[in-house]
N, C-alpha and C positions, 0 to 999 in steps of 0.2 A: 729534609726528606727529598730524595730525588724524584723527578717527575715520573719515572717508570714505576717506582714504589707507590707513588700516590695513585697512579692509574690502576695498578694491580689491587691496592687496598680498597679504593673506592668501588671498583667494579665487583670485586669479590664481596665486599661489605654490603653493597646493594643487593646482590643475589642472595646473600645470607639472610638479610631482612625479609626479602620476598619469600624465601623458602620457609622461614619461621612463621610468617603470616599465613601462608598456604597450609602448612602443616597444622597450625592451630585450628584453622577452619576445617580441614579434613578431620582432625581428631574430634572436635566437638560435634560436627555433623554425624560422624560415624557413631560416636558415643550416644547421641540422642536417638538415632534410629535403632541402635542395638538395645538400648534401655527400653524404648517403646515396644520393641518385639518381645522382650522378657516380660514386661508388664502385661501385654496382651496375652501372652501364654499363661501367665498366672491367673489372669481374669477368666480365661477360657476354662482353666482347671477348676476355679471356684464355681463357675456356672455349672460345670458337669457334676460336681459334688452336690451342689444345691438341688439340681434336678433329680439326682438319684435319691437324695434324702426325702424329697417331697413325694416321690412316687412310690417309694418302698420304705414305709415307716417300720421301725424295729423297736422292740421293747428295750433293747440295748443298742442305741444308735452309735455308741463309741466303737463297738466292734465292727460295725458296718463302715463307718467313716474311715477307720484305720486302713482299710484297703485302698483308699484314695490318697493317702499321705505318701509323699516321696521320701527318699532315704533320710535327708536332713531337713525336711520341711515340717510344717505344723498346720493343723486345721483346728479351729475353735469356733464355738457358737457363742454369740454375744447377745445379751438382752438389750432391749431399748435403753436401759439405764447404763449400759456399758459394763455389766458384770459378765464374767466368763461362766457360761453354763456348762460348757464341755470343751476340754482341751485334749487334743490327740497329737502325740509326737511319737516317733519311732526310735531315732538314734540321738538326735540333739535335743535332750530334754530341757536345755537351758533356754530354748525359745519360749518356753512357757512363762518366763519372767519378763517378756516384752510387755510393756504397759499397754492396757486396753484404752480405747478412746473414752473420753468422759461421757459421751452420748453416742451410742451406736445406732444411728438412724438406718432404717432398712432401705438402703439404696446402694447402687453400684459405685464403687470408687476404687482407685488404685493409688499406690504411693511407693516410693523407694526410700530406704534408710540404711544406715550403717549400724550393725550390731556386732560388737566385739571386733571392730575393725574390718568387717566384711560386708559387702553390699547385699541387701535383701530386697525382695519385692513382695508387696502385700496387696491382695485383692479382696474386696469385701462386697458380697452380694446378699440380697434378701432371700430367706428360706422359710418354708412352712415347717414349723416345729410341732411338738406335742400339743394336742388339744386345738390344733389349727392356728396357733399363734405365729405371728410373723417375727422372726428373729433375723439376726445378721450372721452370715457365715464368712469367716475370714480365713484365707489361705496365705501362708507365709512360706516363701521358698528362698533359700540362699542363691546367689548368682555367681558361682565360681567360674563358669564359662565366660560370663560377661567380663569379669575382672581379668581373666587370662587373655581374652581377646584384646582388651584394651592395652595390656602390657605388651602383647605381641605387636600391636599396631604402633606403639611408641618405639619399639626397637626397629621396626621396619622403616618408620619415618626418619629416624635418626640415621640409620644406615643408608637409606636412599639419599638423604641430604648430603652425607659425607661423599657418597659416590658422585653426586652432582657437583659439589663444591670443589673437590680435588681437580677434576679436569677443567672446571671453570677457572680455577686459580692458575693452572698451567697455561690455559688459553689466554688469560688476561696478561700473564707475563710475556707470552709470545707476541701478543698484539702490541703490548707496550714497546717491546724491542723493535717490532716491525715499524711502528709509527715513529719511534724515536731515532731509528737508524739514520734516516736522512737529516734529522735535526742534529744528531751528534756529528755527522759528516760535515754539516754546515758550520757548526761551532768549531770543529777541528780545522776546517779550511780557513775560517776567519782568524783563528789564532795563528795559523801558519802565515796568513797574509800580514798580520800584525807583526810577527816575528821577522819575516824575511823582507817585507815591504814589496812583495810581488803580487800580481793579480792571478789568482788561481780559481778554477771552476770545480764544481763537485760533479761526481758521477751520478747519473740518475737514469731511470728507465725512460728512454726517449719516446717509446711507444705508449707509455702509460697515460691515462686520461683522468687519474684521480688527483686529489689535492696535493699529495706528496710530489707527484710528477710536476704539477703546476708550480710548486714551490721551488723545485730544482731548476725548471726552466726560467722562472722569474729571477732567481738568484744569479744564474749564469748570464742572463741578459743584463742584469744590473752590473755585474762585474765587467761585461764587455763594454757597456756604456762608460763605466768609470775608467776602464783602460783606454778607450778612445779619447775621452776628455783629458786624461793624463797625457796621452801622446800628443794631443792637440796643444796642450799647455807647454809641453817640452818643445814641440815644433815652433810654437809662438816665441818662446824665449830664444831658441836657436836662431830663428829667422830675424827676430828683432835685433839680436846682437850682430848678426851678419849684415843685415840691411843698413844698420846705422853706423857700422864701422867705416865704410867707404866715405860717406859724406863728412864724417868727423875727421877722417884723415885729410880730405881735401880742405876743409875749413882750417885745420891746424897748419897745413902746408902753406896756404895763402896767408894765414896770420903771421907765420914766420917770415914769409916773403915781404909782407908789409913792414915788418920790424926791420928787415935788412935794407930794403930798397924803396919803400913807400915814400919816404920824405924826398928822396933824390929824383925819382922818376914818377911823374904824375900818371903816365900811361900804365905803369905797374899798379899804382894805387887804384885806378879805375877798374882794371882787370880783376884785382883781388877783391874789391868790394862787390863787384858784380858776381863773382864766383861764390863768395861767402853768402851773399843774399840769395842766390839761386839754390845753393845747397841747404840753406836754412829753410827755405820754402819747401824744398823737396822733403826734408826731414819732418817738417810739420805735417805735410800730407801723408807721409808714410806712417807717422805716429797716429794720426786719426784713423787710418785704415787698420792698423794693428789693434788699436783700442776697440774698434768696431768688431774685429774678429774675436778678440778676447771676451767681449760681452755678448757675443752671439748675434749681433745685429747684422742685418743684410747690407751688403755693400753694392752700391750701383756705380759701376765704372763706365764713364761716358767715353764714347769713341768719337774721333774727328779725323779729318784728312790731315796727315802729317807728312812733312818732308823729312825723310830719314837722314838725309845727308847732313844738314846743320846739327841735328841731334847728336850724331856720332862724332862730328867734328868738335862740338862743344865739349863733349865728355872726354874725347881724346886729348884736347888741350888742357883740361883741368887735371886729368890723371898724369899727363906728361909733366906738368908743373909740380904736382904733389909728390910723384915718385922720382922726379928728375930723370925721366927716360925719354927716348925719342919715339914718338908715335906718329905715323903718317896716315893720311886718309886720301885715297885715290879713287878715281872712277867717275861716276855720274855727278852732275851738279844738282839734279833733282831726281828724287825717287819717292813717289807718294804711296802711302798705305793708309788704311783705315784702322786707327788704334788709339791708344791712350798715351799721351806724351810722357807722363810720369813713369809709366811702366816701360815704355820704350827706352827712356833714359836709364832706368834701372837695369834693363837688359844689356845696354851698352856698357855700363859700369861693370857688370858681372863678367862679361866675356873678355873685355879689355884687361880688367884686373887679373883675371885668370891667366891670360897670356903673359902679363908682366911677372906674375909669381913664378912661372915655370920656364922663363927664358931670361937671358941677360942681354940679348941683342935687340935691335929695333923691332917694334911691333907694327905691322902693316894692316890697315883696314881698307878693303876694296869693296866698293859698292857698284853693282852692275844690274842693269835691267834686262831680264830675259823673259819676255812675255810668256805667260801672264803673271809673272812674279818678279820680285826684286831679290837679288842674292847679296847678302852682306857677309863678307868673309873676314874673319879676324885671323891673321897669319902670324905665327911666331916661329923662331928658330931655336926652340927650347929642347927639353929632354924627350919630348914625344910621348906617345902612348902605345902600349903593346896591344895586340889584338885581343888578348884576354881581358884587359882593362876597359876596352871600348864599350863592352856590353854593360859595364857597371858604373861608368863615370857619371851618369845622371841619377844614380841612387843617392839618397840622402846620407851624409856623413862619410861618403866614400872618397878616399884620396889616392891618387895614382902613386905618389911618392910616399911610401910608408915611413920613411926616415924623417920626414918633415914633422915638426911639432905643429900644434894648432896655432901658435903665435906666428910661426914663419910660413906655414903651409896652408893656413885657412882651416875652416871647420868642415869642409866637404859639403857645404850647402849651396854654394854659388851656382853650380851647373844645374842642380835640381830645381832651383828657383827660376833659373833662366829657361829651362824647358817648360815650366808651367806658364811663364809669361808668353813664350812663343806659341804654346798651344792655345792660350786665350786669344791670340791674334790669328788663329787658323793657319799657323805655319808649322815649320819643322826645323830641327837643327841636324845638320849632317856633319860628321866628323871624319876628317882624313888625317891620318898621322902615321909616322914611322919613328920608332925609337931612335933617339940621337939626332934626328933631323928636324924635328919640330912638328907642329900641328896646325890644321886649318879647320876652324869652326865656322860653318856656313849656315846662316839663318835665312831660310826661304819664306818670304811673306807675300801674300797676295798683293799685286800691284794695282793701284787705282790711278785714274787720271786726276789732274789737279782739281777738276770740278767735282770729283767725288765718285765717278763711275769707275767700274773695274776696267783695267787695261786689257 
């Protein structure tokens, strides 16, 4: 059974039970009061007859009493032994067959009973009879109005219950639909998410303050968190593959170099071992940082005073060997900044490798001090960047050359990561480029003196 049907059935069923209980209570209270009224009326009639008989004795009391008998009623006088001394009826003579009490004590009492399927009321009062004897006078009246009133009450209660139940049933169905509409939208959205594998939100009343609006807000917030975590996971996978690609390339290139010349030239052996060891240490540190990001742990990046010149010279030498390209470093011999050496190396790898990918000629790295900053320019004579592309080159997964594949042209993550590293060091990257003539990526970082104070 669907939830909407259960809500409708339970609410209507509960109302039906309440109506039955209320109707039963109303019926019995009304029946009791109505019957008591009929009994009191019959008792008053019996008292009136007894008073008239006592004050106006007749030789033939039957003819006198007959004037007090209603159309279908009966009056009779009973002896203390329960014998009928006088019975007077007008139309319904069968009432005379009603059994008399075994002992008719001279006291007032009333009762109701069924005779031939119809309700009757009986009232018995003491009366002075012939020779001053105290007898009992009994008045019996049928109760047709009482029966008709109760039947009318039954019809009214049933009709009123139906009038109440029908709108209540319709209201319960409407309420069930209103309550279940957001739930149905939620279920449909979840099925759509399961089928399409996309993150979708449900529509809800943003101004609502009830539980249904809270459910919509909570679900959409949960979807937003899941989407953010999914995007972070995708970013982590992309960044990890991109970040580890360069050191693996360097390690593989120096391993090949060792295989070719390591035995013949000791200086090549030393250079290759140093490069492989350096890249392995860098990979280890990057792996630790990525694992910390993946598990949600906070990462504390320590800064120190670093000379940018040897950092870029070392990276340029390793990439020149790995890619068998000519890379030159010119300019200052010292240019200190406050930063993290691992991230600064990664910045150098990203920008130099980007120049290598998009140019075939020599790559030039120029380092200049211009107070209060140091400018590190990576200059290539490659394909260049159009003015339309400049605004998007730092977006994730954006590549200038759409014809390049991911294997040959990268993933489009390098410049985005480079921009983040530069921002962490309170710097900026400026791009100067012209299609067909090459590009100049200039990193501007705050300059500090060798002792650690800003320049």
